[in-house]
C-alpha positions, 0 to 999 in steps of 0.5 A, a space after each residue: 500500500 502506498 502512502 497518501 503523498 505518494 499516491 498524489 504523485 501518481 495522480 490520485 487526487 482524493 482528499 487524503 492524497 491532497 491533504 498528505 501532499 499539502 502537509 508534505 510540501 508545507 514541511 519541506 518549505 518550513 525546513 528550507 526556510 529554517 535552513 536559510 535562517 540559521 541561529 547567527 542570522 536570527 540573533 543578528 536580526 534581533 540585535 539590529 531590531 532592538 537597536 532601532 533598525 526596522 525589520 525591513 532594513 535589518 533584513 536587507 542588511 543581512 540579505 534576507 527578505 522582510 517577508 521571510 522574517 515574518 513567515 519564519 515567525 508564523 512557523 516557529 513560535 519561539 522565533 515569533 515571540 523573540 521577534 515580538 519582544 525585539 520590536 516591542 523593545 524598540 517601540 516608540 509609537 505608543 499604540 498608534 502604529 506610527 513612530 513619534 520621531 518620524 511620523 511617516 514611518 510605521 512602527 513594527 511592534 505587535 500592538 501597531 501591527 494589530 492596529 493596522 490589521 484591524 484598520 485594513 479589515 475595516 477598510 475592506 468591509 466598507 469597500 467590498 
């Protein structure tokens, strides 16, 4: 009897085969993402963010992408907590989502991200 993921590769598209294929692909992508961001890179990102550098600038300096930082936070809860702590330590927005010293720059702390996400949801609900 073949495994469900193997059956998918042979052309079977039933629910069990599709789910097994998706699970296998997600695991493969998680492994690739984790391998591309070793411990030294994660530490360097956190240090830069704590020093007040935005996550986007820190990622560019270390030649990775902003999206990869937050994708890694979604799949690795420990990294997500560390990232939230670092962005909170560098926070200057007081919950408004915008930096006090530089009003045109967004803050990346968890409170500011949640505020902007809620704002975005409200806008989409008003303009379907």
